[in-house]
TIBALO-800870 format. One line per field, with one value per residue (C-alpha): x, y, z. Coordinates in Angstrom, 3 decimals. Each point is the difference from the previous one (the first is absolute). Layout:
u [X; ...]
v [Y; ...]
w [Z; ...]
***
This chain:
u [7.121; -2.802; -1.109; -4.136; -0.675; -2.460; -0.685; 1.961; 2.281; 0.242; 1.363; 0.647; 3.291; 1.682; 2.814; 3.583; 3.187; 0.411; -2.628; 1.956; 1.614; -3.263; -1.729; 2.726; -0.010; -4.146; 0.216; 2.641; -1.345; -3.253; 1.095; -1.716; -3.069; 0.301; 1.059; -3.037; -1.957; 2.237; 2.444; 2.704; 0.789; 2.459; 1.968; 0.767; 2.826; 2.056; -0.413; 1.433; -3.210; -2.459; 1.691; -0.146; -3.897; -0.700; 1.708; -1.908; -3.021; 1.021; 0.158; -3.360; -1.239; 1.720; -1.547; -3.425; -0.444; 0.108; 0.351; 2.036; -0.157; 1.288; -2.542; 1.461; -1.633; 0.887; 3.013; 1.188; -0.362; -2.023; -1.514; -0.323; -3.181; 0.357; -1.721; 0.895; -0.168; -2.405; -1.834; -0.840; -2.029; -2.084; 0.021; 0.672; 2.890; 0.208; 1.203; 2.419; 1.376; 2.128; 0.083; 2.906; -1.418; 0.332; -1.881; -3.378; -2.876; 0.422; -2.603; 3.160; -0.819; -3.465; 0.113; 3.102; -1.999; -2.976; 1.957; 2.170; -3.717; -1.569; 3.474; -0.536; -3.838; 0.113; 3.250; 1.087; -3.281; 0.392; -3.130; 0.927; 2.451; 0.772; 1.644; 1.052; 0.518; 0.852; -2.685; 0.973; 1.484; -2.774; 1.153; 1.167; -3.606; -1.980; 1.514; -2.053; -2.847; -0.259; 0.080; -2.620; 1.652; -1.771; 1.452; 0.454; 0.938; 2.938; 3.367; 1.112; 3.713; -0.118; 3.775; 3.243; 0.995; 2.811; 0.146; -3.739; -3.322; -2.285; -3.319; -0.978; -3.646; -0.411; -2.166; -0.697; -1.439; -1.390; -0.345; -3.860; 0.339; 0.847; -3.449; -1.648]
v [-4.986; 0.920; 3.220; 1.247; 3.538; 1.511; 3.405; 2.676; 0.706; -3.388; -3.091; -3.512; -1.554; -3.113; 1.117; -0.767; 0.322; 3.147; 1.533; -0.298; 2.790; 2.441; -2.723; 0.632; 3.593; 0.145; -2.119; 1.901; 3.572; -1.323; -2.049; 1.538; 0.120; -3.328; -1.796; 0.903; -2.826; -1.918; -2.620; -0.700; 3.458; 0.091; -3.279; 2.257; 1.842; -0.391; -0.286; -3.347; -0.804; 1.000; -1.862; -2.965; 0.802; 0.406; -2.937; -1.946; 1.287; -0.731; -3.625; 0.125; 1.489; -2.680; -2.750; 1.575; 0.654; 4.140; 2.830; 3.104; 2.987; 3.563; 2.894; 2.281; 3.497; 1.789; -2.547; 0.693; -2.660; 1.053; -3.057; -3.350; -2.418; -4.015; -3.120; -1.898; -3.572; -1.187; -2.557; -2.224; -2.873; 2.352; 2.688; 2.878; 2.424; 3.185; 3.644; 2.038; 3.494; 2.921; 3.734; 2.630; 2.368; 2.894; -1.825; -0.785; 1.909; -0.577; -2.987; -1.959; -2.973; -0.287; -0.132; -2.546; -2.052; -0.136; -0.924; -3.055; -0.873; -0.055; -2.048; -2.208; -1.295; 0.454; -1.290; -1.898; -1.387; -0.087; 0.321; 1.799; 2.891; 1.014; 3.153; 0.646; 3.563; 0.981; 0.825; 3.546; 0.267; 1.979; 0.869; -3.355; -1.340; 2.383; -1.684; -2.794; 1.587; 2.285; -2.863; -2.093; -2.483; -1.653; 0.367; -3.262; 0.794; 0.333; -2.097; 0.530; 0.269; -0.726; 1.521; 1.073; 3.012; 2.347; -3.060; 0.793; -2.267; 2.182; -1.009; -0.243; 0.671; -2.806; 1.206; -2.822; 0.571; -2.946; -0.380; 0.010; 3.137; 1.707; -0.570; 1.929]
w [-15.414; 1.323; -0.563; 0.456; -0.955; 2.255; -1.869; -1.943; 3.057; 1.921; -0.722; 2.072; -0.766; 1.137; 2.671; -1.672; 1.024; -1.955; 2.362; 2.928; 0.650; -0.817; 2.069; 3.132; -0.370; 0.301; 3.073; 1.518; -0.579; 1.500; 2.643; 2.961; -1.965; -1.170; 3.042; 2.027; -1.927; -1.900; 1.773; -2.103; -0.538; 2.861; -1.234; -3.654; 0.651; -3.250; -3.677; 0.200; 2.423; -2.671; -2.505; 1.869; 0.637; -3.655; -0.826; 2.428; -1.217; -3.703; 1.109; 1.304; -3.079; -2.100; 2.368; -0.841; 3.982; 0.166; -2.108; 1.584; -2.585; 0.185; -0.516; -2.531; -0.046; -3.020; -0.020; 3.545; 2.167; 2.674; 2.266; -0.261; -0.313; 0.418; -0.357; 3.243; 0.163; -2.995; 0.951; -2.977; 1.762; 1.509; -2.728; 2.496; 0.694; 2.036; -0.978; 1.429; -0.756; 0.862; -1.638; 0.952; 2.160; -2.394; -2.638; 2.023; -0.727; -3.940; -0.061; -0.681; 2.140; -0.197; -4.312; 0.621; 2.303; -2.289; -3.329; 2.217; 1.362; -3.924; -1.168; 3.233; -0.661; -3.575; -1.459; 2.824; 0.738; 3.595; 2.377; 3.141; 0.562; 3.773; 1.321; 3.706; 1.415; 3.113; 2.028; 0.340; -3.374; -1.117; -3.439; -0.976; 1.138; -1.829; -3.379; 0.238; 1.902; -2.941; -2.500; 1.767; 1.317; 2.980; 3.555; 1.337; 3.538; 2.271; 0.545; 3.210; 0.135; -3.594; -0.441; 1.775; -0.786; 1.571; 2.970; 0.254; -0.957; -1.661; -1.014; -3.828; -1.513; -2.643; -3.264; -2.922; -3.440; -1.861; -4.193; 0.932; 1.483; -3.409; -1.141; 3.374]
***
């Protein structure tokens, strides 16, 4: 089972069936906050749907094409960070993350992204990491900007969210950027 120790308070752990109830509770209690930026929140209305998502994500992990983890803060599931669609041929992936609103402001996401970046570049030997954020999602955009990602551009109408298209800002970090 995948586990990555970020620091004394934060662990990243592969989402598994036993996380389904806590994962659903996190989503449900933060639904208004999360639905503003995550298109799959409205379709996740039950413990069973969370279990289905987790089962699907475990298959991606087993097939080495994705990694979806719980962010555990002092043992409590407070968010999630994921590698979406690992592209082994081109040695690249993208990172997505969310955090319960009440846990923001503690550096949890930035520390988790930084640890996952190290894992991706130094353990998986991938060359490129992307992060895509809603143009107006300033909290999410601050993560790649603070970690030295390069802003590559804007994907106009890059995501359908709440029956409206919105623009995404694309950031990248390359293995060669570690030495800068």
